C-alpha positions as a LaTeX table, in Angstrom:
\begin{tabular}{lrrr}
\hline
Residue & $x$ (\AA) & $y$ (\AA) & $z$ (\AA) \\
\hline
Met1 & 25.13 & 48.00 & 259.36 \\
Trp2 & 22.75 & 48.67 & 256.48 \\
Arg3 & 23.28 & 45.14 & 255.07 \\
Arg4 & 22.65 & 43.59 & 258.52 \\
Ser5 & 19.41 & 45.56 & 258.76 \\
Met6 & 18.30 & 44.36 & 255.34 \\
Arg7 & 18.96 & 40.71 & 256.25 \\
Thr8 & 17.04 & 41.16 & 259.49 \\
Ala9 & 14.09 & 42.67 & 257.65 \\
Lys10 & 14.17 & 39.88 & 255.07 \\
Asn11 & 14.23 & 37.18 & 257.73 \\
Ala12 & 11.32 & 38.84 & 259.47 \\
Glu13 & 9.39 & 38.90 & 256.22 \\
Ile14 & 10.06 & 35.19 & 255.66 \\
Arg15 & 8.98 & 34.38 & 259.23 \\
Gly16 & 5.86 & 36.47 & 258.71 \\
Ser17 & 5.05 & 34.63 & 255.47 \\
Gly18 & 5.43 & 31.29 & 257.23 \\
Glu19 & 3.19 & 32.49 & 260.06 \\
Arg20 & 0.52 & 33.67 & 257.63 \\
Ala21 & 0.78 & 30.32 & 255.80 \\
Arg22 & 0.17 & 28.46 & 259.07 \\
Arg23 & $-2.85$ & 30.69 & 259.75 \\
Gly24 & $-4.24$ & 29.77 & 256.29 \\
Ser25 & $-3.86$ & 33.05 & 254.42 \\
Ile26 & $-1.25$ & 31.44 & 252.06 \\
Lys27 & $-1.14$ & 27.75 & 251.03 \\
Pro28 & 2.54 & 26.61 & 250.90 \\
Trp29 & 1.68 & 23.92 & 248.34 \\
Leu30 & $-0.18$ & 26.27 & 245.97 \\
Pro31 & 2.80 & 27.25 & 243.74 \\
Ala32 & 3.68 & 23.56 & 243.29 \\
Ala33 & 0.07 & 22.74 & 242.44 \\
Ile34 & $-0.01$ & 25.50 & 239.83 \\
Leu35 & 3.23 & 24.19 & 238.33 \\
Leu36 & 1.90 & 20.64 & 238.11 \\
Ala37 & $-1.32$ & 21.85 & 236.54 \\
Ala38 & 0.69 & 23.50 & 233.80 \\
Ile39 & 2.35 & 20.20 & 232.86 \\
Pro40 & 0.54 & 18.45 & 229.97 \\
Val41 & $-1.56$ & 15.44 & 230.98 \\
Tyr42 & 0.46 & 13.25 & 228.61 \\
Thr43 & 3.65 & 14.04 & 230.48 \\
Gln44 & 2.04 & 13.13 & 233.80 \\
Asn45 & 0.36 & 9.92 & 232.74 \\
Asn46 & 2.66 & 8.76 & 229.94 \\
Pro47 & 6.15 & 10.18 & 230.37 \\
Pro48 & 8.26 & 9.62 & 227.25 \\
Gly49 & 9.99 & 6.27 & 227.39 \\
Ala50 & 7.91 & 5.03 & 230.34 \\
Val51 & 6.24 & 2.33 & 228.22 \\
Ser52 & 8.67 & 0.61 & 225.88 \\
Gln53 & 6.63 & $-2.44$ & 224.93 \\
Asn54 & 3.10 & $-3.01$ & 223.78 \\
Pro55 & 1.22 & $-5.03$ & 226.43 \\
Phe56 & $-0.57$ & $-6.78$ & 223.55 \\
Ala57 & 2.52 & $-7.63$ & 221.48 \\
Gly58 & 2.20 & $-11.14$ & 220.09 \\
Asn59 & $-1.41$ & $-11.43$ & 221.27 \\
Ala60 & $-3.32$ & $-12.76$ & 218.25 \\
Gln61 & $-6.75$ & $-11.98$ & 219.70 \\
Ala62 & $-5.81$ & $-8.41$ & 220.65 \\
Thr63 & $-4.26$ & $-7.89$ & 217.20 \\
Ala64 & $-7.49$ & $-9.09$ & 215.56 \\
Glu65 & $-9.42$ & $-6.67$ & 217.77 \\
Gly66 & $-7.00$ & $-3.91$ & 216.74 \\
Arg67 & $-7.78$ & $-4.68$ & 213.11 \\
Glu68 & $-11.51$ & $-4.33$ & 213.79 \\
Ile69 & $-10.98$ & $-1.05$ & 215.67 \\
Tyr70 & $-8.75$ & 0.34 & 212.92 \\
Asn71 & $-11.19$ & $-0.53$ & 210.12 \\
Arg72 & $-14.05$ & 0.98 & 212.13 \\
Val73 & $-12.41$ & 4.18 & 213.40 \\
Cys74 & $-9.34$ & 5.04 & 211.34 \\
Thr75 & $-10.73$ & 4.49 & 207.84 \\
Ala76 & $-12.48$ & 7.86 & 207.95 \\
Cys77 & $-9.11$ & 9.10 & 206.65 \\
His78 & $-6.82$ & 6.12 & 206.08 \\
Gly79 & $-7.67$ & 3.21 & 203.80 \\
Tyr80 & $-9.14$ & $-0.16$ & 204.70 \\
Glu81 & $-6.63$ & $-2.75$ & 205.94 \\
Gly82 & $-3.84$ & $-0.17$ & 206.09 \\
Ser83 & $-4.12$ & 0.99 & 202.48 \\
Asp84 & $-4.16$ & 4.62 & 201.42 \\
Gly85 & $-7.34$ & 6.61 & 201.95 \\
Glu86 & $-8.93$ & 9.71 & 200.47 \\
Arg87 & $-7.43$ & 12.03 & 203.12 \\
Ala88 & $-4.48$ & 10.14 & 204.56 \\
Pro89 & $-1.63$ & 7.91 & 203.34 \\
Ala90 & $-1.32$ & 4.16 & 203.60 \\
Leu91 & $-0.13$ & 2.89 & 206.97 \\
Ala92 & 1.03 & $-0.49$ & 205.74 \\
Ala93 & 2.26 & $-0.06$ & 202.17 \\
Asn94 & 4.68 & $-2.90$ & 201.55 \\
Ala95 & 7.54 & $-1.00$ & 199.90 \\
Arg96 & 7.25 & 2.17 & 201.98 \\
Arg97 & 9.67 & 3.27 & 204.72 \\
Tyr98 & 8.26 & 4.81 & 207.90 \\
Gln99 & 9.59 & 7.30 & 210.43 \\
Arg100 & 7.48 & 5.80 & 213.24 \\
Asn101 & 8.21 & 2.10 & 213.63 \\
Thr102 & 8.42 & 1.31 & 217.33 \\
Asp103 & 5.38 & 0.53 & 219.44 \\
Pro104 & 5.70 & 3.71 & 221.57 \\
Gln105 & 6.00 & 5.86 & 218.44 \\
Leu106 & 2.91 & 4.35 & 216.84 \\
Phe107 & 0.97 & 4.53 & 220.10 \\
Asp108 & 1.89 & 8.19 & 220.57 \\
Ala109 & 0.71 & 9.09 & 217.06 \\
Ile110 & $-2.58$ & 7.25 & 217.61 \\
Glu111 & $-3.26$ & 8.67 & 221.07 \\
His112 & $-2.01$ & 12.24 & 220.65 \\
Gly113 & $-1.90$ & 12.88 & 216.92 \\
Ile114 & 1.08 & 14.30 & 215.03 \\
Pro115 & 1.72 & 18.05 & 215.52 \\
Gly116 & 1.93 & 20.06 & 212.33 \\
Thr117 & $-0.08$ & 17.53 & 210.32 \\
Gln118 & $-3.74$ & 16.70 & 209.78 \\
Met119 & $-3.40$ & 13.66 & 212.06 \\
Pro120 & $-5.55$ & 14.36 & 215.17 \\
Pro121 & $-5.71$ & 12.41 & 218.44 \\
Ser122 & $-7.78$ & 9.29 & 217.78 \\
Gly123 & $-9.91$ & 9.55 & 220.91 \\
Leu124 & $-9.35$ & 5.84 & 221.58 \\
Ser125 & $-8.73$ & 4.48 & 225.04 \\
Glu126 & $-5.17$ & 3.46 & 225.85 \\
Thr127 & $-6.17$ & $-0.21$ & 225.62 \\
Asp128 & $-7.69$ & 0.19 & 222.16 \\
Ala129 & $-4.77$ & 2.36 & 220.99 \\
Trp130 & $-2.31$ & $-0.37$ & 221.98 \\
Lys131 & $-4.42$ & $-2.94$ & 220.11 \\
Val132 & $-4.37$ & $-0.82$ & 216.95 \\
Thr133 & $-0.61$ & $-0.45$ & 217.44 \\
Ala134 & $-0.27$ & $-4.23$ & 217.56 \\
Tyr135 & $-2.27$ & $-4.51$ & 214.34 \\
Leu136 & $-0.19$ & $-1.91$ & 212.47 \\
Arg137 & 3.06 & $-3.45$ & 213.69 \\
Gly138 & 1.88 & $-6.78$ & 212.36 \\
Leu139 & 1.30 & $-5.24$ & 208.94 \\
Arg140 & 4.64 & $-3.40$ & 208.83 \\
Ser141 & 7.13 & $-5.73$ & 210.48 \\
Phe142 & 8.99 & $-8.54$ & 208.80 \\
Ala143 & 7.32 & $-11.86$ & 209.45 \\
Ile144 & 10.07 & $-13.08$ & 211.80 \\
Asp145 & 9.27 & $-10.20$ & 214.16 \\
Met146 & 5.50 & $-10.74$ & 214.12 \\
Pro147 & 4.95 & $-14.47$ & 213.38 \\
Val148 & 1.42 & $-15.65$ & 212.75 \\
Ala149 & $-0.28$ & $-17.73$ & 215.40 \\
Gly150 & $-1.07$ & $-21.30$ & 214.40 \\
Asp151 & 0.06 & $-24.93$ & 214.39 \\
Val152 & 3.58 & $-24.65$ & 212.98 \\
Ala153 & 4.14 & $-28.41$ & 212.69 \\
His154 & 0.89 & $-28.80$ & 210.75 \\
Gly155 & 1.89 & $-25.86$ & 208.55 \\
Glu156 & 5.17 & $-27.59$ & 207.71 \\
Asp157 & 3.29 & $-30.75$ & 206.74 \\
Leu158 & 1.02 & $-28.68$ & 204.49 \\
Phe159 & 4.05 & $-27.04$ & 202.87 \\
Trp160 & 5.53 & $-30.38$ & 201.81 \\
Asn161 & 2.35 & $-32.32$ & 201.11 \\
Lys162 & $-1.14$ & $-30.90$ & 200.50 \\
Gly163 & 0.10 & $-27.41$ & 199.61 \\
Gly164 & 2.72 & $-28.74$ & 197.20 \\
Cys165 & 5.03 & $-25.80$ & 197.93 \\
Gly166 & 8.14 & $-27.97$ & 198.13 \\
Ser167 & 7.75 & $-29.13$ & 194.55 \\
Cys168 & 8.90 & $-25.68$ & 193.38 \\
His169 & 10.56 & $-24.07$ & 196.40 \\
Met170 & 13.68 & $-25.02$ & 198.31 \\
Met171 & 13.55 & $-24.98$ & 202.10 \\
His172 & 16.74 & $-25.60$ & 204.10 \\
Gly173 & 18.37 & $-27.64$ & 201.34 \\
Lys174 & 15.28 & $-29.66$ & 200.45 \\
Gly175 & 12.73 & $-29.12$ & 197.71 \\
Gly176 & 12.47 & $-27.79$ & 194.16 \\
Leu177 & 14.35 & $-25.15$ & 192.21 \\
Thr178 & 11.63 & $-23.65$ & 190.04 \\
Gly179 & 10.81 & $-20.93$ & 192.57 \\
Pro180 & 12.79 & $-18.85$ & 195.09 \\
Asp181 & 14.46 & $-20.46$ & 198.10 \\
Leu182 & 12.19 & $-19.84$ & 201.10 \\
Ser183 & 14.65 & $-20.74$ & 203.85 \\
Asn184 & 14.81 & $-17.09$ & 204.97 \\
Val185 & 11.42 & $-15.89$ & 203.76 \\
Ala186 & 10.42 & $-14.55$ & 207.20 \\
Val187 & 13.36 & $-12.11$ & 207.34 \\
Gln188 & 12.89 & $-11.02$ & 203.72 \\
Leu189 & 9.14 & $-10.43$ & 203.57 \\
Lys190 & 6.32 & $-9.12$ & 205.70 \\
Val191 & 3.38 & $-11.30$ & 206.67 \\
Asn192 & 1.16 & $-9.25$ & 204.39 \\
Ser193 & 3.45 & $-9.96$ & 201.44 \\
Ile194 & 3.55 & $-13.69$ & 202.13 \\
Arg195 & $-0.23$ & $-13.76$ & 202.38 \\
Glu196 & $-0.64$ & $-11.83$ & 199.12 \\
Ala197 & 1.84 & $-14.05$ & 197.27 \\
Leu198 & $-0.33$ & $-17.03$ & 198.24 \\
Thr199 & $-3.66$ & $-15.42$ & 197.36 \\
Lys200 & $-3.29$ & $-12.63$ & 194.77 \\
Ala201 & $-2.68$ & $-13.43$ & 191.13 \\
Gln202 & $-1.12$ & $-10.06$ & 190.34 \\
His203 & 1.21 & $-9.98$ & 193.33 \\
Lys204 & 4.88 & $-9.51$ & 192.63 \\
Val205 & 7.49 & $-9.75$ & 195.36 \\
Ala206 & 10.58 & $-7.56$ & 195.24 \\
Thr207 & 13.10 & $-6.42$ & 197.85 \\
Asp208 & 11.29 & $-6.39$ & 201.21 \\
Gly209 & 7.90 & $-7.27$ & 199.83 \\
Gly210 & 6.80 & $-4.44$ & 197.62 \\
Ala211 & 3.63 & $-5.25$ & 195.72 \\
His212 & 4.27 & $-3.74$ & 192.31 \\
Glu213 & 1.81 & $-2.59$ & 189.70 \\
Pro214 & $-0.16$ & $-5.39$ & 188.01 \\
Ala215 & 1.15 & $-4.36$ & 184.59 \\
Leu216 & 4.67 & $-5.47$ & 185.47 \\
Thr217 & 5.74 & $-8.91$ & 184.28 \\
Pro218 & 7.04 & $-11.52$ & 186.75 \\
Ser219 & 10.63 & $-11.30$ & 187.91 \\
Leu220 & 13.09 & $-12.10$ & 185.14 \\
Arg221 & 14.87 & $-14.44$ & 187.52 \\
Tyr222 & 11.83 & $-16.71$ & 187.42 \\
Gln223 & 10.43 & $-15.77$ & 184.01 \\
Pro224 & 7.95 & $-18.43$ & 182.87 \\
Val225 & 8.53 & $-19.61$ & 179.32 \\
Arg226 & 7.10 & $-22.16$ & 176.92 \\
Val227 & 9.02 & $-23.42$ & 173.90 \\
Val228 & 8.18 & $-25.70$ & 171.02 \\
Thr229 & 11.03 & $-27.40$ & 169.19 \\
Arg230 & 11.13 & $-27.96$ & 165.44 \\
Asp231 & 10.27 & $-31.61$ & 165.99 \\
Gly232 & 7.16 & $-30.70$ & 168.04 \\
Gln233 & 8.45 & $-31.17$ & 171.60 \\
Thr234 & 6.92 & $-28.74$ & 174.13 \\
Val235 & 8.78 & $-27.69$ & 177.27 \\
Ser236 & 7.48 & $-25.30$ & 179.94 \\
Gly237 & 9.41 & $-23.91$ & 182.88 \\
Val238 & 11.42 & $-20.86$ & 183.90 \\
Val239 & 14.35 & $-19.22$ & 182.16 \\
Arg240 & 17.72 & $-19.86$ & 183.75 \\
Asn241 & 20.04 & $-18.36$ & 181.14 \\
Glu242 & 19.61 & $-17.02$ & 177.63 \\
Asp243 & 21.37 & $-15.08$ & 174.92 \\
Ser244 & 20.92 & $-14.48$ & 171.22 \\
Phe245 & 21.93 & $-18.03$ & 170.33 \\
Ser246 & 20.83 & $-20.30$ & 173.20 \\
Leu247 & 18.21 & $-20.78$ & 175.88 \\
Gln248 & 18.40 & $-22.71$ & 179.17 \\
Ile249 & 15.14 & $-23.68$ & 180.84 \\
Leu250 & 14.50 & $-25.29$ & 184.20 \\
Gly251 & 11.49 & $-27.33$ & 183.21 \\
Ser252 & 8.40 & $-28.10$ & 185.25 \\
Asp253 & 9.73 & $-31.66$ & 185.27 \\
Gly254 & 12.72 & $-30.49$ & 187.34 \\
Ala255 & 15.22 & $-31.07$ & 184.55 \\
Leu256 & 17.50 & $-28.48$ & 182.96 \\
His257 & 16.86 & $-28.19$ & 179.21 \\
Leu258 & 19.44 & $-26.63$ & 176.87 \\
Phe259 & 18.34 & $-25.40$ & 173.44 \\
Gln260 & 19.91 & $-23.67$ & 170.49 \\
Arg261 & 17.68 & $-20.89$ & 169.18 \\
Asp262 & 17.80 & $-22.35$ & 165.66 \\
Asp263 & 16.26 & $-25.57$ & 167.00 \\
Leu264 & 13.19 & $-23.82$ & 168.40 \\
Arg265 & 10.05 & $-23.20$ & 166.37 \\
Glu266 & 8.31 & $-21.12$ & 169.03 \\
Val267 & 9.33 & $-19.27$ & 172.21 \\
Ser268 & 6.57 & $-17.78$ & 174.38 \\
Tyr269 & 7.34 & $-15.71$ & 177.46 \\
Glu270 & 4.39 & $-15.98$ & 179.79 \\
Ser271 & 3.10 & $-12.94$ & 181.69 \\
Lys272 & 1.44 & $-15.10$ & 184.35 \\
Ser273 & 3.61 & $-16.49$ & 187.13 \\
Leu274 & 3.78 & $-20.24$ & 187.73 \\
Met275 & 3.06 & $-19.54$ & 191.39 \\
Pro276 & $-0.43$ & $-20.76$ & 192.42 \\
Thr277 & $-2.39$ & $-17.98$ & 194.10 \\
Asp278 & $-5.48$ & $-19.80$ & 195.33 \\
Tyr279 & $-4.19$ & $-21.17$ & 198.63 \\
Asp280 & $-6.99$ & $-19.43$ & 200.49 \\
Arg281 & $-9.37$ & $-21.64$ & 198.49 \\
Arg282 & $-7.45$ & $-24.87$ & 198.12 \\
Leu283 & $-6.82$ & $-24.90$ & 201.90 \\
Thr284 & $-9.31$ & $-24.50$ & 204.71 \\
Pro285 & $-9.04$ & $-21.25$ & 206.76 \\
Ala286 & $-7.40$ & $-23.18$ & 209.60 \\
Glu287 & $-4.94$ & $-24.86$ & 207.23 \\
Phe288 & $-4.07$ & $-21.55$ & 205.57 \\
Gln289 & $-3.45$ & $-20.03$ & 209.00 \\
Asp290 & $-1.12$ & $-22.91$ & 209.91 \\
Leu291 & 0.80 & $-22.56$ & 206.64 \\
Leu292 & 1.32 & $-18.87$ & 207.37 \\
Ala293 & 2.42 & $-19.73$ & 210.90 \\
Phe294 & 5.10 & $-22.03$ & 209.47 \\
Leu295 & 6.33 & $-19.63$ & 206.78 \\
Ser296 & 6.40 & $-16.64$ & 209.14 \\
Arg297 & 9.02 & $-18.42$ & 211.27 \\
Gln298 & 11.44 & $-19.46$ & 208.54 \\
Gly299 & 14.66 & $-17.49$ & 208.81 \\
Thr300 & 17.26 & $-16.17$ & 211.18 \\
Arg301 & 17.38 & $-12.57$ & 212.34 \\
Pro302 & 20.50 & $-10.83$ & 210.97 \\
Met303 & 23.24 & $-10.03$ & 213.45 \\
Pro304 & 23.46 & $-6.33$ & 214.36 \\
Ala305 & 26.11 & $-4.29$ & 212.57 \\
Ala306 & 29.47 & $-3.83$ & 214.28 \\
Gly307 & 29.52 & $-0.90$ & 216.71 \\
Arg308 & 32.20 & 1.67 & 217.18 \\
Gly309 & 34.25 & $-0.82$ & 219.09 \\
Gly310 & 34.20 & $-3.20$ & 216.14 \\
Lys311 & 32.44 & $-5.96$ & 218.07 \\
Lys312 & 29.55 & $-7.91$ & 216.70 \\
Gly313 & 26.91 & $-9.92$ & 218.47 \\
Gly314 & 24.33 & $-9.28$ & 221.13 \\
Pro315 & 20.57 & $-9.36$ & 220.77 \\
Pro316 & 19.00 & $-7.91$ & 217.63 \\
Ala317 & 17.58 & $-4.43$ & 217.81 \\
Asp318 & 13.88 & $-4.21$ & 218.56 \\
Asn319 & 12.30 & $-2.00$ & 215.94 \\
\hline
\end{tabular}
């Protein structure tokens, strides 16, 4: 009896609350409104995972605008062109690994800052934040993932003719042997590294494109050397093999020269690479852009690693 009375009283209270709500004393939607107000704006407007792709990905003009925005706004802390700044680290250091690599991760850091660090929200609009994201992705990604816009066919012609790249470099079974094979250059290097190798005298490429300190000598695999034989013959090229008794040189003439150490009067190891680094001057800006467009597309994306089921294949991961 007591329990029945309690249920009756409770039902009456509920009916009374509904009646008061209809008369306006209580707004039925108010608790829900309070709950929604407590949810962060980011969660309402940009739920995690809602945007998985940059709307400006691959847009050369938007990426250029992102570069301008970055150099104008972000260099108060970070360095110019993605280098390290006085108060913040480099955002595009060639040999550095990053925890935030996807477009949504970069966008989130730009728009909302990084909790627990000195990185504040940028204050940029969503459109500008996505453009800066496109710019940073272009600096960080391997060239095959962010190829340069331009006339690829014209860039190929420049590679083999006016640029003279094929006289030293192999490309898909054709070309010279003095320099590295560039058939897969776009999956080995970043666009920034390719550009620096073509324009900076002190650039040295290693692993995924790390620009090493200028004091380091060129890679031993392509060590420039100049020898003078006892009879006065001079040969310049790169070292292929050497030991205490002999020296093999791939000469600038394309021939392989074999020498005994006793037959050499002089051996000079050059600190300067044979790689020309004035392509931004020997080519017009449009030609240089087209050469980059060609090189940034040379290579094949690696197949994804086998999963738990042991199967390979499928589209490459988007990072």
